[in-house]
N, CA, C, O and the ligand as a Tripos MOL2 file, in Angstrom:
@<TRIPOS>MOLECULE
protein
  277   275    70     0     0
PROTEIN
NO_CHARGES

@<TRIPOS>ATOM
      1 N         141.0180  154.0860   91.6550 N.3       1 MET1
      2 CA        140.4380  152.7890   91.1160 C.3       1 MET1
      3 C         141.6520  151.8140   90.6680 C.2       1 MET1
      4 O         142.4660  152.2870   89.8740 O.2       1 MET1
      5 N         141.8000  150.7150   91.0430 N.am      2 PRO2
      6 CA        142.9590  149.8140   90.4480 C.3       2 PRO2
      7 C         142.9620  149.4370   89.1730 C.2       2 PRO2
      8 O         141.9460  149.2170   88.5140 O.2       2 PRO2
      9 N         144.2810  149.3340   88.7190 N.am      3 ALA3
     10 CA        144.4770  148.8840   87.3240 C.3       3 ALA3
     11 C         144.8400  147.4180   87.2330 C.2       3 ALA3
     12 O         145.5380  146.8260   88.0560 O.2       3 ALA3
     13 N         144.3270  146.9250   86.2090 N.am      4 TYR4
     14 CA        144.6250  145.4130   86.0280 C.3       4 TYR4
     15 C         145.1680  145.1400   84.5890 C.2       4 TYR4
     16 O         144.7840  145.7460   83.5880 O.2       4 TYR4
     17 N         146.0950  144.1680   84.6110 N.am      5 ASP5
     18 CA        146.5920  143.8120   83.3370 C.3       5 ASP5
     19 C         146.0610  142.7460   82.7830 C.2       5 ASP5
     20 O         146.1300  141.7160   83.4530 O.2       5 ASP5
     21 N         145.4620  142.6830   81.5780 N.am      6 PHE6
     22 CA        144.9080  141.4050   80.9060 C.3       6 PHE6
     23 C         145.5460  141.0890   79.6250 C.2       6 PHE6
     24 O         146.2800  141.8860   79.0410 O.2       6 PHE6
     25 N         145.2530  139.8920   79.1840 N.am      7 ARG7
     26 CA        145.7540  139.4490   78.0070 C.3       7 ARG7
     27 C         144.6230  138.8160   77.1880 C.2       7 ARG7
     28 O         143.9750  137.9270   77.7410 O.2       7 ARG7
     29 N         144.3580  139.1190   76.1180 N.am      8 CYS8
     30 CA        143.2680  138.5160   75.3670 C.3       8 CYS8
     31 C         143.6510  137.1210   74.7160 C.2       8 CYS8
     32 O         144.6030  137.0170   73.9430 O.2       8 CYS8
     33 N         142.9870  136.2470   75.0180 N.am      9 LYS9
     34 CA        143.2930  134.8730   74.5160 C.3       9 LYS9
     35 C         143.0330  134.6100   72.9210 C.2       9 LYS9
     36 O         143.4100  133.6450   72.2560 O.2       9 LYS9
     37 N         142.3240  135.6780   72.5310 N.am     10 LYS10
     38 CA        142.0710  135.3590   71.1300 C.3      10 LYS10
     39 C         142.9690  136.1420   70.2130 C.2      10 LYS10
     40 O         143.3880  135.5720   69.2050 O.2      10 LYS10
     41 N         143.3260  137.4520   70.4670 N.am     11 CYS11
     42 CA        144.2920  138.1460   69.4590 C.3      11 CYS11
     43 C         145.6530  138.4260   70.3200 C.2      11 CYS11
     44 O         146.5670  139.1100   69.8590 O.2      11 CYS11
     45 N         145.6910  137.9060   71.4470 N.am     12 ASP12
     46 CA        147.0840  137.9960   72.1710 C.3      12 ASP12
     47 C         147.4390  139.4460   72.7100 C.2      12 ASP12
     48 O         148.5710  139.6640   73.1410 O.2      12 ASP12
     49 N         146.4600  140.4420   72.6860 N.am     13 LYS13
     50 CA        146.7140  141.8040   73.0360 C.3      13 LYS13
     51 C         146.9430  141.7370   74.4530 C.2      13 LYS13
     52 O         146.2920  140.9770   75.1700 O.2      13 LYS13
     53 N         147.8230  142.4840   74.8760 N.am     14 ASN14
     54 CA        147.8610  142.9230   76.3050 C.3      14 ASN14
     55 C         147.5210  144.2670   76.5600 C.2      14 ASN14
     56 O         147.9780  145.1810   75.8740 O.2      14 ASN14
     57 N         146.7100  144.4530   77.5480 N.am     15 PHE15
     58 CA        146.2240  145.7920   77.9050 C.3      15 PHE15
     59 C         145.9110  145.9570   79.3130 C.2      15 PHE15
     60 O         145.5750  144.9980   80.0060 O.2      15 PHE15
     61 N         146.0140  147.2010   79.7820 N.am     16 THR16
     62 CA        145.7010  147.4720   81.0710 C.3      16 THR16
     63 C         144.3480  148.2670   81.1730 C.2      16 THR16
     64 O         144.0450  149.1690   80.3920 O.2      16 THR16
     65 N         143.5410  147.8240   82.2540 N.am     17 VAL17
     66 CA        142.2880  148.4300   82.3190 C.3      17 VAL17
     67 C         142.0410  149.0660   83.5740 C.2      17 VAL17
     68 O         142.3910  148.3290   84.4960 O.2      17 VAL17
     69 N         141.5520  150.2010   83.9740 N.am     18 GLN18
     70 CA        141.2420  150.7590   85.1540 C.3      18 GLN18
     71 C         139.6890  150.3450   85.6970 C.2      18 GLN18
     72 O         138.6610  150.9750   85.4530 O.2      18 GLN18
     73 N         139.7760  149.4670   86.2680 N.am     19 VAL19
     74 CA        138.3350  148.8170   86.5920 C.3      19 VAL19
     75 C         137.9280  148.7090   87.8840 C.2      19 VAL19
     76 O         138.8280  148.3830   88.6580 O.2      19 VAL19
     77 N         136.6580  148.9110   88.4440 N.am     20 SER20
     78 CA        136.5510  148.3660   89.9080 C.3      20 SER20
     79 C         136.4110  146.9480   89.8050 C.2      20 SER20
     80 O         136.1840  146.3700   88.7420 O.2      20 SER20
     81 N         136.5620  146.3270   91.0370 N.am     21 ILE21
     82 CA        136.5270  144.8550   91.1440 C.3      21 ILE21
     83 C         135.4200  144.3540   90.6710 C.2      21 ILE21
     84 O         135.4100  143.2830   90.0640 O.2      21 ILE21
     85 N         134.2180  145.1590   90.9220 N.am     22 LYS22
     86 CA        132.8800  144.4230   90.6260 C.3      22 LYS22
     87 C         132.5580  144.5090   88.9070 C.2      22 LYS22
     88 O         131.6420  143.8970   88.3590 O.2      22 LYS22
     89 N         133.4950  145.3760   88.2450 N.am     23 ASP23
     90 CA        133.1830  145.3050   86.9890 C.3      23 ASP23
     91 C         134.3270  144.5980   86.1210 C.2      23 ASP23
     92 O         134.4280  144.6440   84.8950 O.2      23 ASP23
     93 N         135.1690  143.9320   87.0220 N.am     24 LYS24
     94 CA        136.3050  143.2180   86.2780 C.3      24 LYS24
     95 C         135.8420  142.1540   85.1780 C.2      24 LYS24
     96 O         136.4400  141.9660   84.1190 O.2      24 LYS24
     97 N         134.6610  141.4720   85.5980 N.am     25 ALA25
     98 CA        134.4330  140.4640   84.7730 C.3      25 ALA25
     99 C         133.7060  140.8850   83.4360 C.2      25 ALA25
    100 O         133.4500  140.0970   82.5260 O.2      25 ALA25
    101 N         133.4020  142.2520   83.4390 N.am     26 LYS26
    102 CA        132.7090  142.7670   82.1210 C.3      26 LYS26
    103 C         133.9310  143.4470   81.2900 C.2      26 LYS26
    104 O         133.6670  144.2220   80.3710 O.2      26 LYS26
    105 N         135.0310  143.1940   81.5720 N.am     27 VAL27
    106 CA        136.0680  143.7330   80.6190 C.3      27 VAL27
    107 C         136.2220  143.1330   79.3780 C.2      27 VAL27
    108 O         136.0850  141.9100   79.3740 O.2      27 VAL27
    109 N         136.4880  143.7150   78.2510 N.am     28 ALA28
    110 CA        136.5970  142.9900   76.9720 C.3      28 ALA28
    111 C         137.8880  143.5240   76.3170 C.2      28 ALA28
    112 O         138.3900  144.5700   76.7300 O.2      28 ALA28
    113 N         138.3360  142.9480   75.4830 N.am     29 CYS29
    114 CA        139.7090  143.3530   74.7580 C.3      29 CYS29
    115 C         139.2780  144.4820   73.8490 C.2      29 CYS29
    116 O         138.3070  144.3920   73.0980 O.2      29 CYS29
    117 N         140.0500  145.5490   73.9540 N.am     30 PRO30
    118 CA        139.8050  146.7890   73.0740 C.3      30 PRO30
    119 C         140.1260  146.4890   71.8130 C.2      30 PRO30
    120 O         139.5810  147.1600   70.9360 O.2      30 PRO30
    121 N         140.9540  145.5600   71.4710 N.am     31 GLU31
    122 CA        141.1760  145.2770   70.0940 C.3      31 GLU31
    123 C         140.2570  144.5560   69.1770 C.2      31 GLU31
    124 O         140.0830  144.9580   68.0270 O.2      31 GLU31
    125 N         139.6050  143.4000   69.6970 N.am     32 CYS32
    126 CA        138.8370  142.5890   69.2090 C.3      32 CYS32
    127 C         137.5310  142.4420   69.9640 C.2      32 CYS32
    128 O         136.7360  141.6100   69.5270 O.2      32 CYS32
    129 N         137.2310  143.0880   70.9560 N.am     33 CYS33
    130 CA        136.2400  143.1290   71.6740 C.3      33 CYS33
    131 C         135.8700  141.6270   72.3250 C.2      33 CYS33
    132 O         134.7890  141.4820   72.8960 O.2      33 CYS33
    133 N         136.6000  140.7760   72.2380 N.am     34 SER34
    134 CA        136.3580  139.5270   72.8750 C.3      34 SER34
    135 C         136.4400  139.5940   74.4590 C.2      34 SER34
    136 O         137.2830  140.1920   75.1280 O.2      34 SER34
    137 N         135.4750  138.9160   74.8540 N.am     35 GLY35
    138 CA        135.4010  138.8380   76.4730 C.3      35 GLY35
    139 C         136.4380  137.7160   77.0420 C.2      35 GLY35
    140 O         136.7040  137.5790   78.2360 O.2      35 GLY35
    141 N         136.9580  136.9670   76.0150 N.am     36 ASP36
    142 CA        137.8680  135.7150   76.3080 C.3      36 ASP36
    143 C         139.1310  136.2920   76.6850 C.2      36 ASP36
    144 O         140.0030  136.3170   75.8160 O.2      36 ASP36
    145 N         139.4350  136.8480   78.0360 N.am     37 ILE37
    146 CA        140.6610  137.4760   78.4320 C.3      37 ILE37
    147 C         140.9840  136.8610   79.5850 C.2      37 ILE37
    148 O         140.2070  136.1920   80.2660 O.2      37 ILE37
    149 N         142.3140  137.1130   79.8560 N.am     38 GLN38
    150 CA        142.9130  136.4020   81.1570 C.3      38 GLN38
    151 C         143.5850  137.5660   81.8960 C.2      38 GLN38
    152 O         144.3060  138.4130   81.3690 O.2      38 GLN38
    153 N         143.2760  137.4960   83.0780 N.am     39 GLN39
    154 CA        144.0500  138.4290   84.0000 C.3      39 GLN39
    155 C         145.3650  137.9540   84.0760 C.2      39 GLN39
    156 O         145.6050  136.7540   84.2060 O.2      39 GLN39
    157 N         146.3790  138.9590   83.9930 N.am     40 LYS40
    158 CA        147.8490  138.8760   84.3610 C.3      40 LYS40
    159 C         148.0630  139.1800   85.8440 C.2      40 LYS40
    160 O         147.5190  140.1050   86.4470 O.2      40 LYS40
    161 N         148.9330  138.2800   86.3680 N.am     41 PHE41
    162 CA        149.2570  138.5420   87.6350 C.3      41 PHE41
    163 C         150.8380  138.8210   87.7000 C.2      41 PHE41
    164 O         151.6540  138.1720   87.0450 O.2      41 PHE41
    165 N         151.1570  139.8450   88.5510 N.am     42 ASN42
    166 CA        152.5360  140.0770   88.4570 C.3      42 ASN42
    167 C         153.5100  138.8640   88.6870 C.2      42 ASN42
    168 O         153.3580  138.1600   89.6850 O.2      42 ASN42
    169 N         154.3210  138.6560   87.9490 N.am     43 ARG43
    170 CA        155.1610  137.4580   88.0480 C.3      43 ARG43
    171 C         155.8710  137.2070   89.2660 C.2      43 ARG43
    172 O         156.5750  138.1100   89.7170 O.2      43 ARG43
    173 N         155.7960  136.2070   89.8090 N.am     44 VAL44
    174 CA        156.4710  136.0810   91.1120 C.3      44 VAL44
    175 C         157.8830  135.2670   90.8180 C.2      44 VAL44
    176 O         158.0300  134.3380   90.0250 O.2      44 VAL44
    177 N         158.6860  135.7530   91.5080 N.am     45 ASN45
    178 CA        160.2090  135.1070   91.3150 C.3      45 ASN45
    179 C         159.9880  133.8390   92.1450 C.2      45 ASN45
    180 O         159.8740  133.8560   93.3700 O.2      45 ASN45
    181 N         159.9340  132.6700   91.3400 N.am     46 LEU46
    182 CA        160.0280  131.5560   91.8110 C.3      46 LEU46
    183 C         161.3070  130.8840   92.3400 C.2      46 LEU46
    184 O         161.3100  129.8030   92.9290 O.2      46 LEU46
    185 N         162.4620  131.6760   92.0550 N.am     47 GLY47
    186 CA        163.6660  131.3170   92.1120 C.3      47 GLY47
    187 C         164.0190  130.1000   91.1520 C.2      47 GLY47
    188 O         163.8640  128.8990   91.3730 O.2      47 GLY47
    189 N         164.5210  130.7120   90.0590 N.am     48 GLY48
    190 CA        164.7960  129.7130   89.0840 C.3      48 GLY48
    191 C         166.0120  128.8380   89.2430 C.2      48 GLY48
    192 O         166.1860  127.7880   88.6240 O.2      48 GLY48
    193 N         166.8170  129.3460   90.1010 N.am     49 ILE49
    194 CA        168.0810  128.6200   90.2030 C.3      49 ILE49
    195 C         167.7670  127.4620   91.3370 C.2      49 ILE49
    196 O         167.4660  127.8690   92.4590 O.2      49 ILE49
    197 N         167.8160  126.1560   91.1210 N.am     50 SER50
    198 CA        167.4980  125.3070   92.0270 C.3      50 SER50
    199 C         168.7460  124.8640   92.6860 C.2      50 SER50
    200 O         169.8310  125.1380   92.1730 O.2      50 SER50
    201 N         168.6590  124.1770   93.8230 N.am     51 GLY51
    202 CA        169.6100  123.9100   94.5190 C.3      51 GLY51
    203 C         170.5150  125.0100   95.0920 C.2      51 GLY51
    204 O         171.7270  124.8500   95.2330 O.2      51 GLY51
    205 N         169.9540  125.9710   95.3670 N.am     52 GLY52
    206 CA        170.6910  127.2180   95.6900 C.3      52 GLY52
    207 C         171.4590  126.9110   96.9240 C.2      52 GLY52
    208 O         172.5620  127.4290   97.0950 O.2      52 GLY52
    209 N         171.0090  126.2040   97.6800 N.am     53 SER53
    210 CA        172.0290  125.7960   98.9580 C.3      53 SER53
    211 C         173.1660  125.1170   98.8100 C.2      53 SER53
    212 O         173.0860  123.9470   98.4360 O.2      53 SER53
    213 N         174.2740  125.6230   99.0330 N.am     54 ALA54
    214 CA        175.4990  124.9190   98.9180 C.3      54 ALA54
    215 C         175.5300  123.9090   99.8870 C.2      54 ALA54
    216 O         174.9220  123.9200  100.9570 O.2      54 ALA54
    217 N         176.3170  122.9810   99.4270 N.am     55 GLY55
    218 CA        176.4900  121.6640  100.5270 C.3      55 GLY55
    219 C         176.1340  120.4120  100.0620 C.2      55 GLY55
    220 O         176.1700  120.2560   98.8410 O.2      55 GLY55
    221 N         175.8290  119.5650  100.7000 N.am     56 SER56
    222 CA        175.6750  118.1200  100.3710 C.3      56 SER56
    223 C         174.4080  117.8130   99.5410 C.2      56 SER56
    224 O         174.0760  116.6530   99.2950 O.2      56 SER56
    225 N         173.6770  118.9420   99.0960 N.am     57 SER57
    226 CA        172.5170  118.6350   98.4200 C.3      57 SER57
    227 C         172.6240  118.6310   97.0220 C.2      57 SER57
    228 O         171.6680  118.5170   96.2550 O.2      57 SER57
    229 N         174.0510  118.7830   96.6330 N.am     58 CYS58
    230 CA        174.2280  118.6650   95.2650 C.3      58 CYS58
    231 C         174.0870  117.3640   94.7940 C.2      58 CYS58
    232 O         174.6110  116.4600   95.4450 O.2      58 CYS58
    233 N         173.3550  117.0630   93.5860 N.am     59 SER59
    234 CA        172.8810  115.9110   93.0910 C.3      59 SER59
    235 C         173.8000  115.2240   91.9920 C.2      59 SER59
    236 O         173.8540  114.0060   91.8210 O.2      59 SER59
    237 N         174.4750  116.1190   91.3110 N.am     60 SER60
    238 CA        175.3620  115.8330   90.2480 C.3      60 SER60
    239 C         176.7560  115.1900   90.5870 C.2      60 SER60
    240 O         177.4340  114.5640   89.7730 O.2      60 SER60
    241 N         177.1110  115.4430   91.9770 N.am     61 GLY61
    242 CA        178.2670  114.9080   92.3150 C.3      61 GLY61
    243 C         179.5270  115.6660   92.1000 C.2      61 GLY61
    244 O         180.3080  115.7580   93.0460 O.2      61 GLY61
    245 N         179.8050  116.2090   90.9830 N.am     62 SER62
    246 CA        180.7990  117.0550   90.8580 C.3      62 SER62
    247 C         180.4740  118.3820   89.8550 C.2      62 SER62
    248 O         180.9780  118.4960   88.7380 O.2      62 SER62
    249 N         179.7820  119.1140   90.3010 N.am     63 CYS63
    250 CA        179.2140  120.2980   89.3690 C.3      63 CYS63
    251 C         180.2890  121.2410   89.2580 C.2      63 CYS63
    252 O         180.4200  121.8650   88.2050 O.2      63 CYS63
    253 N         181.1760  121.4420   90.3470 N.am     64 GLY64
    254 CA        182.2210  122.3620   90.1770 C.3      64 GLY64
    255 C         181.6220  123.7980   90.6380 C.2      64 GLY64
    256 O         182.4230  124.6510   91.0200 O.2      64 GLY64
    257 N         180.3680  124.0580   90.6150 N.am     65 SER65
    258 CA        179.8090  125.2360   90.9460 C.3      65 SER65
    259 C         179.3720  125.4540   92.4340 C.2      65 SER65
    260 O         179.0750  126.5880   92.8100 O.2      65 SER65
    261 N         179.3370  124.5880   93.1230 N.am     66 CYS66
    262 CA        178.8920  124.5520   94.5440 C.3      66 CYS66
    263 C         180.0450  124.0490   95.4270 C.2      66 CYS66
    264 O         180.9230  123.3190   94.9660 O.2      66 CYS66
    265 N         180.0250  124.4350   96.6420 N.am     67 SER67
    266 CA        180.9510  123.9650   97.5730 C.3      67 SER67
    267 C         181.0370  122.7130   98.1000 C.2      67 SER67
    268 O         181.9250  122.3480   98.8700 O.2      67 SER67
    269 N         179.9450  121.9070   97.6210 N.am     68 GLY68
    270 CA        179.7140  120.6110   98.1370 C.3      68 GLY68
    271 C         180.1330  119.5680   97.4060 C.2      68 GLY68
    272 O         179.7900  118.4310   97.7330 O.2      68 GLY68
    273 N         181.0250  119.8180   96.1880 N.am     69 CYS69
    274 CA        181.4450  118.8950   95.5780 C.3      69 CYS69
    275 C         182.9430  118.8190   95.7580 C.2      69 CYS69
    276 O         183.5870  117.9270   95.2060 O.2      69 CYS69
    277 ZN        141.5060  140.6760   71.3970 Zn       70 ZN70
@<TRIPOS>BOND
     1     1     2 1
     2     2     3 1
     3     3     4 2
     4     3     5 am
     5     5     6 1
     6     6     7 1
     7     7     8 2
     8     7     9 am
     9     9    10 1
    10    10    11 1
    11    11    12 2
    12    11    13 am
    13    13    14 1
    14    14    15 1
    15    15    16 2
    16    15    17 am
    17    17    18 1
    18    18    19 1
    19    19    20 2
    20    19    21 am
    21    21    22 1
    22    22    23 1
    23    23    24 2
    24    23    25 am
    25    25    26 1
    26    26    27 1
    27    27    28 2
    28    27    29 am
    29    29    30 1
    30    30    31 1
    31    31    32 2
    32    31    33 am
    33    33    34 1
    34    34    35 1
    35    35    36 2
    36    35    37 am
    37    37    38 1
    38    38    39 1
    39    39    40 2
    40    39    41 am
    41    41    42 1
    42    42    43 1
    43    43    44 2
    44    43    45 am
    45    45    46 1
    46    46    47 1
    47    47    48 2
    48    47    49 am
    49    49    50 1
    50    50    51 1
    51    51    52 2
    52    51    53 am
    53    53    54 1
    54    54    55 1
    55    55    56 2
    56    55    57 am
    57    57    58 1
    58    58    59 1
    59    59    60 2
    60    59    61 am
    61    61    62 1
    62    62    63 1
    63    63    64 2
    64    63    65 am
    65    65    66 1
    66    66    67 1
    67    67    68 2
    68    67    69 am
    69    69    70 1
    70    70    71 1
    71    71    72 2
    72    71    73 am
    73    73    74 1
    74    74    75 1
    75    75    76 2
    76    75    77 am
    77    77    78 1
    78    78    79 1
    79    79    80 2
    80    79    81 am
    81    81    82 1
    82    82    83 1
    83    83    84 2
    84    83    85 am
    85    85    86 1
    86    86    87 1
    87    87    88 2
    88    87    89 am
    89    89    90 1
    90    90    91 1
    91    91    92 2
    92    91    93 am
    93    93    94 1
    94    94    95 1
    95    95    96 2
    96    95    97 am
    97    97    98 1
    98    98    99 1
    99    99   100 2
   100    99   101 am
   101   101   102 1
   102   102   103 1
   103   103   104 2
   104   103   105 am
   105   105   106 1
   106   106   107 1
   107   107   108 2
   108   107   109 am
   109   109   110 1
   110   110   111 1
   111   111   112 2
   112   111   113 am
   113   113   114 1
   114   114   115 1
   115   115   116 2
   116   115   117 am
   117   117   118 1
   118   118   119 1
   119   119   120 2
   120   119   121 am
   121   121   122 1
   122   122   123 1
   123   123   124 2
   124   123   125 am
   125   125   126 1
   126   126   127 1
   127   127   128 2
   128   127   129 am
   129   129   130 1
   130   130   131 1
   131   131   132 2
   132   131   133 am
   133   133   134 1
   134   134   135 1
   135   135   136 2
   136   135   137 am
   137   137   138 1
   138   138   139 1
   139   139   140 2
   140   139   141 am
   141   141   142 1
   142   142   143 1
   143   143   144 2
   144   143   145 am
   145   145   146 1
   146   146   147 1
   147   147   148 2
   148   147   149 am
   149   149   150 1
   150   150   151 1
   151   151   152 2
   152   151   153 am
   153   153   154 1
   154   154   155 1
   155   155   156 2
   156   155   157 am
   157   157   158 1
   158   158   159 1
   159   159   160 2
   160   159   161 am
   161   161   162 1
   162   162   163 1
   163   163   164 2
   164   163   165 am
   165   165   166 1
   166   166   167 1
   167   167   168 2
   168   167   169 am
   169   169   170 1
   170   170   171 1
   171   171   172 2
   172   171   173 am
   173   173   174 1
   174   174   175 1
   175   175   176 2
   176   175   177 am
   177   177   178 1
   178   178   179 1
   179   179   180 2
   180   179   181 am
   181   181   182 1
   182   182   183 1
   183   183   184 2
   184   183   185 am
   185   185   186 1
   186   186   187 1
   187   187   188 2
   188   187   189 am
   189   189   190 1
   190   190   191 1
   191   191   192 2
   192   191   193 am
   193   193   194 1
   194   194   195 1
   195   195   196 2
   196   195   197 am
   197   197   198 1
   198   198   199 1
   199   199   200 2
   200   199   201 am
   201   201   202 1
   202   202   203 1
   203   203   204 2
   204   203   205 am
   205   205   206 1
   206   206   207 1
   207   207   208 2
   208   207   209 am
   209   209   210 1
   210   210   211 1
   211   211   212 2
   212   211   213 am
   213   213   214 1
   214   214   215 1
   215   215   216 2
   216   215   217 am
   217   217   218 1
   218   218   219 1
   219   219   220 2
   220   219   221 am
   221   221   222 1
   222   222   223 1
   223   223   224 2
   224   223   225 am
   225   225   226 1
   226   226   227 1
   227   227   228 2
   228   227   229 am
   229   229   230 1
   230   230   231 1
   231   231   232 2
   232   231   233 am
   233   233   234 1
   234   234   235 1
   235   235   236 2
   236   235   237 am
   237   237   238 1
   238   238   239 1
   239   239   240 2
   240   239   241 am
   241   241   242 1
   242   242   243 1
   243   243   244 2
   244   243   245 am
   245   245   246 1
   246   246   247 1
   247   247   248 2
   248   247   249 am
   249   249   250 1
   250   250   251 1
   251   251   252 2
   252   251   253 am
   253   253   254 1
   254   254   255 1
   255   255   256 2
   256   255   257 am
   257   257   258 1
   258   258   259 1
   259   259   260 2
   260   259   261 am
   261   261   262 1
   262   262   263 1
   263   263   264 2
   264   263   265 am
   265   265   266 1
   266   266   267 1
   267   267   268 2
   268   267   269 am
   269   269   270 1
   270   270   271 1
   271   271   272 2
   272   271   273 am
   273   273   274 1
   274   274   275 1
   275   275   276 2
@<TRIPOS>SUBSTRUCTURE
     1 MET1         2 RESIDUE 1 A MET
     2 PRO2         6 RESIDUE 1 A PRO
     3 ALA3        10 RESIDUE 1 A ALA
     4 TYR4        14 RESIDUE 1 A TYR
     5 ASP5        18 RESIDUE 1 A ASP
     6 PHE6        22 RESIDUE 1 A PHE
     7 ARG7        26 RESIDUE 1 A ARG
     8 CYS8        30 RESIDUE 1 A CYS
     9 LYS9        34 RESIDUE 1 A LYS
    10 LYS10       38 RESIDUE 1 A LYS
    11 CYS11       42 RESIDUE 1 A CYS
    12 ASP12       46 RESIDUE 1 A ASP
    13 LYS13       50 RESIDUE 1 A LYS
    14 ASN14       54 RESIDUE 1 A ASN
    15 PHE15       58 RESIDUE 1 A PHE
    16 THR16       62 RESIDUE 1 A THR
    17 VAL17       66 RESIDUE 1 A VAL
    18 GLN18       70 RESIDUE 1 A GLN
    19 VAL19       74 RESIDUE 1 A VAL
    20 SER20       78 RESIDUE 1 A SER
    21 ILE21       82 RESIDUE 1 A ILE
    22 LYS22       86 RESIDUE 1 A LYS
    23 ASP23       90 RESIDUE 1 A ASP
    24 LYS24       94 RESIDUE 1 A LYS
    25 ALA25       98 RESIDUE 1 A ALA
    26 LYS26      102 RESIDUE 1 A LYS
    27 VAL27      106 RESIDUE 1 A VAL
    28 ALA28      110 RESIDUE 1 A ALA
    29 CYS29      114 RESIDUE 1 A CYS
    30 PRO30      118 RESIDUE 1 A PRO
    31 GLU31      122 RESIDUE 1 A GLU
    32 CYS32      126 RESIDUE 1 A CYS
    33 CYS33      130 RESIDUE 1 A CYS
    34 SER34      134 RESIDUE 1 A SER
    35 GLY35      138 RESIDUE 1 A GLY
    36 ASP36      142 RESIDUE 1 A ASP
    37 ILE37      146 RESIDUE 1 A ILE
    38 GLN38      150 RESIDUE 1 A GLN
    39 GLN39      154 RESIDUE 1 A GLN
    40 LYS40      158 RESIDUE 1 A LYS
    41 PHE41      162 RESIDUE 1 A PHE
    42 ASN42      166 RESIDUE 1 A ASN
    43 ARG43      170 RESIDUE 1 A ARG
    44 VAL44      174 RESIDUE 1 A VAL
    45 ASN45      178 RESIDUE 1 A ASN
    46 LEU46      182 RESIDUE 1 A LEU
    47 GLY47      186 RESIDUE 1 A GLY
    48 GLY48      190 RESIDUE 1 A GLY
    49 ILE49      194 RESIDUE 1 A ILE
    50 SER50      198 RESIDUE 1 A SER
    51 GLY51      202 RESIDUE 1 A GLY
    52 GLY52      206 RESIDUE 1 A GLY
    53 SER53      210 RESIDUE 1 A SER
    54 ALA54      214 RESIDUE 1 A ALA
    55 GLY55      218 RESIDUE 1 A GLY
    56 SER56      222 RESIDUE 1 A SER
    57 SER57      226 RESIDUE 1 A SER
    58 CYS58      230 RESIDUE 1 A CYS
    59 SER59      234 RESIDUE 1 A SER
    60 SER60      238 RESIDUE 1 A SER
    61 GLY61      242 RESIDUE 1 A GLY
    62 SER62      246 RESIDUE 1 A SER
    63 CYS63      250 RESIDUE 1 A CYS
    64 GLY64      254 RESIDUE 1 A GLY
    65 SER65      258 RESIDUE 1 A SER
    66 CYS66      262 RESIDUE 1 A CYS
    67 SER67      266 RESIDUE 1 A SER
    68 GLY68      270 RESIDUE 1 A GLY
    69 CYS69      274 RESIDUE 1 A CYS
    70 ZN70       277 GROUP 0 **** ****
């Protein structure tokens, strides 16, 4: 059975529940029994460093950290 990470919107509790997909909607917060919960998805690395490609794409002109300046 898969496990899902949830966060309670009411009390901010993070918890993991092993539940089948069809019962996922019935999951409630173990702390305050609220059904107002949000499923957490694994954080995808969106590449926080912008302009990673060195070259003429540098917008600041002289950043000193890329080979394009
Ligand atoms: Zn809660």
